[in-house]
C-alpha positions as CSV (number, residue, x, y, z in Angstrom):
1,M,88.0,150.3,44.7
2,T,86.9,153.2,42.6
3,A,85.5,154.0,39.3
4,T,87.3,153.1,36.3
5,R,87.0,153.2,32.7
6,G,84.5,155.5,32.4
7,F,82.5,155.0,34.8
8,P,82.2,157.7,37.3
9,G,79.4,157.7,39.6
10,W,79.6,154.0,40.3
11,E,82.0,152.5,43.3
12,I,83.1,149.2,42.4
13,I,83.7,146.4,45.1
14,E,84.5,142.9,45.0
15,G,81.2,140.7,46.2
16,A,82.0,138.5,49.2
17,G,81.2,135.6,47.8
18,G,83.2,136.4,44.5
19,G,82.5,138.8,41.1
20,Y,81.9,142.4,41.6
21,I,79.5,145.3,42.5
22,A,78.9,148.2,41.6
23,I,76.9,150.7,43.4
24,R,75.9,154.4,42.3
25,T,77.4,156.9,44.6
26,V,74.6,159.2,44.2
27,L,71.0,156.8,44.3
28,V,68.4,157.2,41.5
29,P,64.6,156.9,42.3
30,E,63.5,153.9,42.1
31,H,60.7,154.3,39.5
32,S,63.7,156.0,37.1
33,A,64.6,152.9,35.2
34,L,68.1,152.9,36.3
35,S,69.8,150.9,38.5
36,N,71.7,152.0,41.6
37,V,72.7,148.0,41.8
38,R,74.8,146.4,38.9
39,C,76.7,142.9,39.7
40,G,79.2,140.7,37.4
41,A,80.8,137.6,37.4
42,T,84.3,139.4,36.4
43,L,84.9,142.8,35.8
44,P,84.6,142.9,32.1
45,E,81.1,141.4,32.5
46,L,80.6,144.3,34.9
47,F,81.8,146.8,32.5
48,E,79.5,145.4,30.1
49,H,76.4,146.0,32.3
50,L,77.9,149.5,33.5
51,E,77.7,150.2,29.8
52,E,74.4,148.9,29.2
53,E,73.1,150.7,31.9
54,A,75.1,154.0,30.2
55,R,72.7,153.3,26.9
56,G,69.6,153.0,28.8
57,R,68.0,150.2,30.5
58,V,68.3,146.9,29.2
59,N,65.6,144.3,30.4
60,V,65.9,141.0,32.0
61,T,65.6,139.5,28.8
62,G,68.4,140.9,27.4
63,R,66.0,143.5,24.8
64,R,65.8,147.0,25.2
65,G,63.1,148.0,26.4
66,T,61.5,151.5,25.9
67,A,59.7,154.3,28.2
68,R,56.5,152.7,27.6
69,D,57.8,148.7,28.0
70,R,59.3,150.1,31.5
71,A,55.7,151.6,32.6
72,G,53.8,148.6,31.8
């Protein structure tokens, strides 16, 4: 499967245990505050995660963090 719905730079595959995995085709540095891999139980959930990634990193509580928060 390839990136669709406006997510160039991501390859989307089905997970072995179910769900979907998006992997960046060109990896970003570890401390860039961006993800190289995003997962979702369904394609719509994965697309939502990729949209969050495009808007800016969302932390584990679901709140957007600032660059200062991520550095901390």
